[in-house]
C-alpha positions as CSV (number, residue, x, y, z in Angstrom):
1,M,-9.3,27.4,-7.0
2,P,-10.7,27.8,-3.5
3,Q,-8.1,27.8,-0.8
4,A,-8.4,26.0,2.5
5,P,-9.4,28.3,5.4
6,A,-6.5,30.1,7.0
7,A,-7.6,28.6,10.4
8,H,-6.7,25.1,9.0
9,T,-3.1,25.8,8.0
10,R,-0.4,24.7,10.3
11,E,2.7,26.7,11.0
12,T,6.0,24.8,11.3
13,A,7.2,24.9,14.9
14,T,10.8,25.3,15.8
15,M,12.6,22.0,15.4
16,A,14.4,20.8,18.4
17,V,15.2,17.2,17.4
18,P,18.8,17.5,16.0
19,A,18.8,17.3,12.2
20,S,22.1,15.4,12.5
21,R,20.5,12.5,14.3
22,P,18.8,10.0,11.9
23,L,15.1,9.6,12.5
24,T,13.4,6.3,13.0
25,V,10.0,6.3,11.4
26,L,7.4,3.5,11.5
27,I,4.9,3.7,8.6
28,G,1.6,1.9,8.9
29,T,-0.7,1.0,6.0
30,D,-3.4,-1.4,5.1
31,T,-2.2,-1.5,1.5
32,Y,1.3,-2.0,0.2
33,P,2.9,-3.4,-2.9
34,P,2.3,-5.8,-4.6
35,D,-1.1,-3.9,-4.2
36,V,-1.6,-1.5,-7.0
37,N,-3.3,1.7,-5.9
38,G,-2.4,5.3,-5.2
39,A,-2.0,4.9,-1.4
40,A,0.3,1.8,-1.8
41,C,2.3,3.6,-4.5
42,F,2.7,6.7,-2.3
43,T,3.6,4.7,0.8
44,T,6.4,2.7,-0.9
45,R,7.9,5.8,-2.5
46,L,7.8,7.6,0.8
47,A,9.5,4.8,2.6
48,H,12.2,4.3,0.0
49,G,12.7,8.1,-0.4
50,L,13.2,8.5,3.3
51,G,15.5,5.5,3.5
52,D,17.6,6.9,0.7
53,R,18.1,10.0,2.9
54,G,19.3,8.1,5.9
55,T,16.1,7.7,7.8
56,R,15.6,4.3,9.5
57,V,12.3,3.2,8.0
58,H,10.0,0.4,9.1
59,V,6.7,-0.4,7.4
60,L,3.9,-2.3,9.1
61,C,1.3,-3.7,6.6
62,Q,-0.7,-6.8,5.7
63,S,0.9,-10.0,4.5
64,D,0.7,-10.4,0.7
65,S,0.4,-14.1,1.0
66,G,-1.2,-14.9,4.4
67,P,1.5,-15.8,7.0
68,P,3.4,-13.0,8.9
69,V,6.9,-12.2,7.6
70,V,9.6,-9.6,8.0
71,R,11.7,-8.7,5.0
72,E,14.4,-6.1,4.1
73,Q,13.4,-4.4,0.9
74,N,15.7,-1.7,-0.6
75,G,16.9,-0.6,2.8
76,V,13.3,-0.6,4.3
77,T,12.3,-3.2,6.9
78,V,8.8,-4.4,6.1
79,H,6.8,-6.1,8.8
80,R,3.9,-8.0,7.3
81,L,1.0,-9.0,9.6
82,R,-1.0,-12.2,9.1
83,S,-3.7,-11.5,6.6
84,V,-6.9,-13.0,5.0
85,P,-8.5,-12.3,1.6
86,S,-10.9,-9.3,1.5
87,L,-14.4,-10.2,0.6
88,A,-15.0,-6.6,-0.6
89,H,-12.0,-6.3,-2.9
90,Q,-10.6,-9.3,-4.8
91,S,-7.1,-7.8,-5.1
92,L,-6.6,-6.8,-1.5
93,R,-5.9,-8.7,1.7
94,L,-6.7,-7.6,5.2
95,A,-4.5,-7.8,8.3
96,V,-5.8,-10.0,11.1
97,P,-5.9,-7.9,14.3
98,L,-6.0,-10.9,16.6
99,G,-2.9,-10.9,18.7
100,G,-1.9,-7.5,17.3
101,R,-1.6,-5.7,20.6
102,G,1.1,-7.8,22.0
103,H,2.9,-8.0,18.6
104,L,2.9,-4.2,18.2
105,D,4.0,-3.6,21.8
106,R,7.1,-5.8,21.2
107,L,7.7,-4.1,17.8
108,L,7.6,-0.6,19.2
109,A,9.8,-1.6,22.2
110,R,12.4,-3.0,19.7
111,V,12.2,-0.4,17.0
112,R,11.7,2.7,19.3
113,P,10.3,4.9,16.5
114,D,10.6,8.7,16.8
115,V,7.3,9.0,15.0
116,I,4.6,6.8,13.5
117,H,3.0,7.7,10.2
118,I,-0.3,6.0,9.4
119,Q,-1.7,6.0,5.8
120,N,-5.1,4.5,6.6
121,H,-7.6,4.6,9.4
122,F,-8.6,1.0,9.1
123,I,-7.1,-2.1,10.7
124,V,-3.3,-1.3,10.7
125,G,-3.8,2.4,11.4
126,R,-6.0,1.8,14.4
127,L,-3.7,-0.9,15.8
128,L,-0.7,1.4,15.5
129,L,-2.6,4.4,16.9
130,A,-3.5,2.5,20.0
131,A,0.1,1.2,20.4
132,A,1.4,4.7,20.0
133,R,-0.7,5.9,22.8
134,R,0.5,3.2,25.1
135,H,4.1,3.9,24.2
136,G,3.9,7.7,24.0
137,V,4.9,7.9,20.4
138,P,3.6,10.8,18.3
139,V,1.5,10.0,15.2
140,V,1.2,11.7,11.8
141,A,-1.6,10.7,9.5
142,T,-2.0,11.1,5.7
143,N,-5.6,10.8,4.5
144,H,-6.1,9.1,1.1
145,F,-9.7,8.2,1.9
146,M,-13.2,9.4,0.9
147,P,-16.4,7.4,1.3
148,E,-16.9,7.1,-2.4
149,N,-14.0,4.7,-2.4
150,L,-16.1,2.3,-0.3
151,F,-19.4,2.5,-2.1
152,N,-18.5,0.4,-5.1
153,H,-16.4,-2.2,-3.3
154,L,-19.1,-2.8,-0.6
155,R,-21.9,-2.5,-3.2
156,V,-23.7,0.1,-1.1
157,P,-27.2,0.8,-2.7
158,D,-27.7,4.4,-3.8
159,P,-30.4,5.1,-1.2
160,L,-28.0,4.2,1.6
161,R,-25.0,6.1,0.4
162,L,-25.7,9.3,2.1
163,G,-26.0,7.7,5.5
164,V,-23.1,5.4,5.0
165,G,-21.0,8.3,3.8
166,S,-21.9,10.4,6.8
167,Y,-20.9,7.6,9.2
168,A,-17.7,7.0,7.3
169,W,-16.7,10.6,7.6
170,R,-17.4,10.6,11.4
171,D,-15.4,7.4,11.8
172,L,-12.5,8.9,9.9
173,F,-12.6,12.1,12.0
174,R,-12.5,10.1,15.3
175,V,-9.3,8.5,14.2
176,L,-7.7,11.6,12.8
177,G,-8.6,13.6,15.8
178,Q,-6.2,11.5,17.9
179,V,-3.0,12.3,15.9
180,Q,-0.5,15.2,16.1
181,H,-0.5,16.2,12.4
182,V,-2.8,15.5,9.5
183,T,-1.8,15.8,5.8
184,T,-3.7,15.1,2.6
185,P,-2.5,15.3,-1.0
186,T,-4.2,18.5,-2.2
187,R,-6.1,21.6,-1.1
188,I,-9.3,20.1,-2.5
189,A,-8.8,17.0,-0.3
190,A,-8.1,19.2,2.7
191,R,-11.3,21.1,2.0
192,L,-13.3,17.9,1.9
193,L,-12.2,17.2,5.5
194,V,-12.9,20.8,6.6
195,D,-16.3,21.0,4.9
196,G,-17.2,17.6,6.4
197,G,-16.8,19.0,9.9
198,F,-13.2,18.1,10.8
199,T,-12.0,20.8,13.2
200,R,-8.3,20.0,13.4
201,P,-5.6,21.6,11.2
202,V,-5.0,19.9,7.9
203,E,-2.0,20.4,5.7
204,A,-2.2,19.9,1.9
205,L,1.1,18.2,1.0
206,S,1.5,16.7,-2.5
207,C,2.4,13.0,-2.8
208,G,5.1,14.1,-5.1
209,I,6.6,12.6,-8.2
210,D,10.1,11.5,-9.0
211,L,11.1,13.8,-11.9
212,G,14.2,11.8,-12.6
213,R,12.4,8.6,-13.2
214,F,9.5,10.0,-15.2
215,Q,10.7,12.1,-18.1
216,P,9.4,13.0,-21.6
217,V,10.2,10.7,-24.5
218,G,13.2,11.7,-26.6
219,A,12.0,11.5,-30.2
220,P,9.0,10.1,-32.1
221,E,11.0,7.0,-33.1
222,D,11.6,6.3,-29.4
223,R,7.8,6.1,-28.9
224,S,7.6,3.6,-31.8
225,R,10.3,1.5,-30.2
226,V,8.5,1.4,-26.8
227,R,5.3,0.4,-28.5
228,A,7.1,-2.5,-30.2
229,R,8.6,-3.5,-26.8
230,F,5.1,-3.9,-25.3
231,G,3.8,-5.6,-28.5
232,L,1.6,-2.7,-29.5
233,P,0.8,-1.4,-33.0
234,D,2.5,1.9,-33.9
235,R,-0.7,4.0,-33.8
236,P,-1.9,7.2,-32.1
237,S,-2.4,6.1,-28.5
238,T,-4.4,7.2,-25.4
239,L,-3.2,5.8,-22.1
240,F,-4.8,5.1,-18.7
241,V,-2.8,3.7,-15.8
242,G,-4.6,2.5,-12.7
243,R,-7.0,-0.1,-11.2
244,L,-9.7,-1.4,-13.6
245,D,-12.4,-0.8,-11.0
246,E,-15.8,0.8,-11.1
247,E,-14.9,4.2,-9.5
248,K,-12.3,4.7,-12.3
249,R,-15.1,4.9,-14.9
250,I,-13.0,3.4,-17.6
251,E,-16.1,2.7,-19.6
252,D,-16.1,6.4,-20.6
253,L,-12.7,5.9,-22.2
254,V,-13.8,2.8,-24.2
255,R,-17.0,4.6,-25.4
256,A,-15.0,7.7,-26.4
257,L,-12.6,5.6,-28.5
258,A,-15.5,4.8,-30.9
259,D,-16.1,8.5,-31.4
260,I,-12.5,9.7,-31.9
261,T,-12.1,11.1,-35.4
262,V,-8.4,10.1,-35.8
263,P,-8.2,6.8,-37.8
264,D,-6.8,3.7,-36.2
265,C,-6.2,5.3,-32.8
266,Q,-5.9,2.9,-29.8
267,L,-6.5,2.8,-26.1
268,L,-3.9,1.4,-23.7
269,L,-5.1,0.2,-20.3
270,V,-2.4,-0.6,-17.7
271,G,-3.5,-2.2,-14.5
272,V,-5.7,-5.0,-13.1
273,G,-9.1,-5.0,-11.5
274,A,-12.6,-6.4,-11.3
275,R,-13.9,-4.6,-14.4
276,R,-11.6,-6.3,-16.9
277,Q,-14.1,-8.7,-18.4
278,R,-16.9,-6.1,-18.5
279,L,-14.6,-3.6,-20.3
280,T,-13.7,-6.4,-22.8
281,R,-17.4,-6.9,-23.5
282,L,-18.0,-3.2,-23.8
283,A,-15.2,-2.8,-26.3
284,E,-16.7,-5.6,-28.4
285,E,-20.2,-3.9,-28.2
286,C,-18.7,-0.6,-29.4
287,G,-16.7,-2.3,-32.2
288,V,-13.3,-1.2,-30.9
289,D,-12.1,-4.4,-29.3
290,E,-9.2,-4.7,-31.7
291,R,-8.0,-1.2,-30.6
292,V,-8.3,-1.6,-26.9
293,H,-5.1,-3.2,-25.4
294,F,-5.0,-4.5,-21.8
295,L,-1.4,-4.5,-20.7
296,G,-2.2,-5.8,-17.2
297,F,0.3,-5.3,-14.4
298,V,3.5,-3.5,-15.3
299,S,6.4,-3.6,-13.0
300,D,7.6,-0.5,-11.3
301,E,10.9,-0.8,-13.2
302,E,9.0,-0.6,-16.6
303,L,6.3,1.8,-15.6
304,P,8.1,4.9,-16.8
305,L,8.3,3.3,-20.3
306,V,4.6,2.8,-20.5
307,Y,4.0,6.6,-20.6
308,H,6.5,6.8,-23.5
309,A,4.1,4.5,-25.5
310,A,1.3,7.1,-25.4
311,D,0.5,10.4,-27.1
312,V,-2.0,11.5,-24.5
313,F,-3.1,10.4,-21.0
314,A,-6.8,10.2,-20.1
315,I,-8.5,9.7,-16.7
316,A,-12.3,9.6,-16.2
317,G,-12.5,8.9,-12.4
318,T,-14.5,11.3,-10.2
319,A,-13.0,10.3,-6.8
320,E,-9.4,11.2,-7.1
321,L,-7.8,13.0,-4.1
322,Q,-4.7,13.7,-6.3
323,S,-4.0,10.9,-8.8
324,I,-0.3,9.8,-8.8
325,A,-0.8,8.3,-12.3
326,T,-1.8,11.7,-13.7
327,L,1.3,13.2,-12.1
328,E,3.5,10.5,-13.7
329,A,1.9,11.3,-17.1
330,M,2.5,15.0,-16.6
331,A,6.2,14.4,-15.6
332,S,6.5,12.2,-18.7
333,G,5.5,15.2,-20.9
334,L,2.0,14.0,-21.8
335,P,-1.1,16.2,-22.3
336,V,-4.0,15.1,-20.1
337,V,-7.7,14.9,-20.7
338,A,-9.4,14.5,-17.3
339,A,-12.9,14.5,-15.8
340,D,-13.7,17.9,-14.2
341,A,-14.1,16.4,-10.7
342,M,-12.4,16.3,-7.3
343,A,-8.7,17.1,-7.4
344,L,-8.1,16.6,-11.1
345,P,-8.7,20.3,-11.9
346,H,-5.8,20.9,-9.5
347,L,-3.6,19.2,-12.0
348,V,-5.1,20.0,-15.4
349,T,-5.9,23.3,-17.0
350,T,-8.2,23.4,-20.1
351,G,-6.2,24.9,-22.9
352,G,-3.0,24.7,-20.8
353,N,-1.6,21.2,-20.3
354,G,-4.8,19.5,-21.5
355,Y,-8.6,19.6,-21.2
356,L,-11.2,19.0,-18.5
357,Y,-14.5,17.5,-19.6
358,A,-17.9,17.0,-18.0
359,P,-17.8,13.6,-16.1
360,G,-19.6,10.9,-18.0
361,D,-19.7,12.9,-21.3
362,H,-17.8,10.5,-23.5
363,V,-18.6,12.6,-26.6
364,E,-16.8,15.6,-25.1
365,L,-14.0,13.4,-24.0
366,A,-13.7,12.0,-27.6
367,K,-13.6,15.6,-29.0
368,Y,-10.6,16.6,-26.9
369,L,-8.8,13.3,-27.5
370,S,-9.4,13.8,-31.3
371,E,-7.8,17.3,-31.1
372,L,-4.7,16.0,-29.3
373,L,-4.3,12.8,-31.3
374,G,-4.8,14.6,-34.6
375,S,-2.3,17.4,-33.8
376,P,1.1,16.2,-32.7
377,A,2.3,19.8,-32.4
378,L,-0.6,20.7,-30.1
379,A,0.0,17.6,-28.0
380,A,3.7,18.3,-27.7
381,A,3.1,22.0,-26.6
382,M,0.6,20.9,-24.0
383,G,2.8,18.1,-22.9
384,A,5.6,20.5,-22.3
385,K,3.3,22.5,-20.0
386,S,2.4,19.3,-18.2
387,R,6.1,18.7,-17.5
388,Q,6.5,22.2,-16.2
389,A,3.4,21.9,-13.9
390,A,4.8,18.6,-12.6
391,T,8.0,20.2,-11.4
392,R,5.9,21.9,-8.6
393,H,5.3,18.4,-7.2
394,D,8.9,17.2,-6.9
395,H,8.9,14.4,-4.4
396,Q,12.2,15.7,-2.9
397,A,10.3,18.8,-1.7
398,S,7.6,16.5,-0.3
399,L,10.2,14.5,1.5
400,D,11.8,17.7,2.9
401,R,8.4,18.7,4.4
402,F,7.7,15.3,5.8
403,E,11.0,15.2,7.6
404,E,10.3,18.6,9.0
405,I,6.9,17.4,10.3
406,Y,8.5,14.3,11.8
407,R,11.1,16.2,13.7
408,T,8.6,18.8,14.9
409,V,6.1,16.3,16.3
410,A,8.8,14.1,17.7
411,D,9.8,17.0,20.0
412,R,6.3,17.3,21.4
413,E,4.9,15.4,24.3
414,G,3.0,12.2,23.7
415,P,-0.1,11.7,21.6
416,A,-3.0,14.1,21.9
417,P,-5.9,12.9,24.1
418,A,-8.7,11.0,22.4
């Protein structure tokens, strides 16, 4: 695995903000639960994890219903800006920037954050960055974005994607160039920024996983009980958790199901998205519609149980900067079959905790799924290695590092010049 250049690693400066004084952190994001995606998931776990440690946490995000509102949620103060539906993505809403300057000035004057942490470089991130400059508050940014995330939602034609992608990178770099510290979930994600021409230091810092919440299933009969709880047949099962959108390439999983040699195996799809109807039609065309189960949205409370219903986890997406769902599956003791693309090879080792297959090759995908579904002993051995690998992503360690970053940048003078 190539390492990020040494010139792009950041040494931790001496901390001068007393560790005994609770930090006040304002997190800004354009997507937050009930949105279901990796950035929203990471942001809420970061906010709640920091809050559990005594940090005073405020979150600024878009309203999930339209009107602005402020709510206390599990010790985190969530400030929701007025929003409108997104024309590009049916399940997301966009914050309305009109009047945002005055609102944020009042918010920062009242909250007095030690540091601002932005999760996106779009509407909320830009509003907060401008407000931070006016109030002299340092800013940390975590990048979850790559241009490929936009292409499908905006329906960018193939001939235009190179130009649109190039502009999107430059736009991202303009925003990230104004903050004090940049993180991204993996070394591969950091290299993307460096290779794209970003000249500032970038730190690879895992989103992390709660190893206490996501644990391996106890016994085979426990798996059968969980399947019954979700109304599923007690059959060998492959699981995918995530948005049912184009960039996830779930069609590969449906096509592979028809070629798996293990009788009566089934595919469990957890999540919502624009491709639901198309996937339903594809399952009918492939003759596997009775073995494809759409579980829809699963609450955060029940999410750990979903992984206990499966024997193997599969992910076909080629635009994953880390994949929190894959980390959850690994922590739950599942072997993983993943597309050999982007950051997934950072999590999956062929012959170790699962297999990597050529993206789009549903025949190779079916071969590996057949091996694991047909051999419970092999699946259990690889699942144990998954759990072991997941321990390197303990979210407590990620929280430790974020707190160090916050205290370090909070001791520096105001935001870097544009």
